[in-house]
C-alpha positions, 0 to 999 in steps of 0.5 A: 470479575472472571471475564476481566481476568480472562481478558488480562490473561489473554492480553498477557499471553498475546504480548508474550508471544506477540512476535509469533502472532506477527509472523502468523499475520504476515503469512495470512497477508501473503495468503490473502495476496495470493487469493486476491490475485486469483480473484482480481484476474477474474473480477476487477475490484469494484472501485474507480472505473470499475464501479458501476454504482450498484449496491451489490457491494454495499452502499456507496461512500464518497470517494475521498472519504472512503479513501481516507477511512481505508488508509487511516489505520496504516498511518495511525497504528504505527504512530501509536506503536511508536508512542508506546515504545518511544522511551525504549528507542534511543535515536542514535541506537535505533536509527535504521528503525526510525528511517524505515518507520519514517519511510512507511509513515511518509507514504501513508501521510501522502496516501491518506491525507494529500492524495485524497484531497487532490482527487478531482471529482472521482467516483464513490467507493462501495462499502465492501472495498473500503471495509476490506482495505481498512482491515488490511491496513489495520493488520499491516500497520500493526505488524509493520509498526510493532516490528519496527518499534519493538522487534527489529534489532538493527545494528547502529551501522545498518543504515550504511550497509549496501542492502539497506541503502539500496532498499531505501533508494528503490523505495524513494525511486518508486515513490517518485514514480508513483507521485509523478504518475498520479500527477499526470493522471490528475492533469489528463483532463482540462476543467469541464472535460469528462471521460478517459484519455491516454496517459502520456509521459514518465513511466506511462511511456512504458506501462499502462499502470505507471502509478502501480509500478511505482508503488510496487517498486516502493515496497520492494525497496522497503522489503529489501531494507527491512529484510524481515517477514512482515515487510516481505508480506507487504510487498507480496500483497502489494504485487498481487493486488496491483498487477491485476489492477494494472492488467485490467487498466491495460485491457481497458485502454486497448479496448477504448482507444484504437491508437493506444501505444502497442509497445506499452506493457501493463505494469512491469516495463518490458515484461507484462 
């Protein structure tokens, strides 16, 4: 009985100060991003081409299954948040909230459902990377979902503001770049072929990590449209996580192919 009362009091205290805790978690995600950026510049994350199949990072999980599991919280948690708050969110008054939530969930429908089903072959993923990504997606899904369904108070005319429209425009451009780049990567090899090839076309003419660049632009646009701390933390973490990955890919291509285009940058066109 006493334990039940403590749990009830903890929950009530948490909900009363939820926005404070969301801000704390946002700062934690920013700190995680900075730490991850430092580590990944030294050691590439051990999945995909950098997974040597050893068990030092935990047992291996099928690549498709691992991808679905790690991304799933970012899709389900905001949906649950919406179900909880739906009656308090009339569509006409909270149109901006619905638009932003739709953009977020649309991305994760693609990443959690469509993308893994389109993977051809692919290496397994070690448990550690899947588990860490799962925890991150749980945290991020929660802070984005609760912010957009309860705490973000946009005026009805927000959807017509230049900042909001610019943010949505960048998001959609980034998503198109990401989808097109993934399509080009999936079709690099003909049936039966193995090994890596030089990606060409689209943003790959400018950067080695065109898919990473697209995702960075997506969440930059999302942060601009939301204009709040949780969305900013998401963008910072994405940038810190994907830039080292793109640089590692770029170095790998340069090492593997003597004829690799020398004018390409790693992740950000014309810069790095």
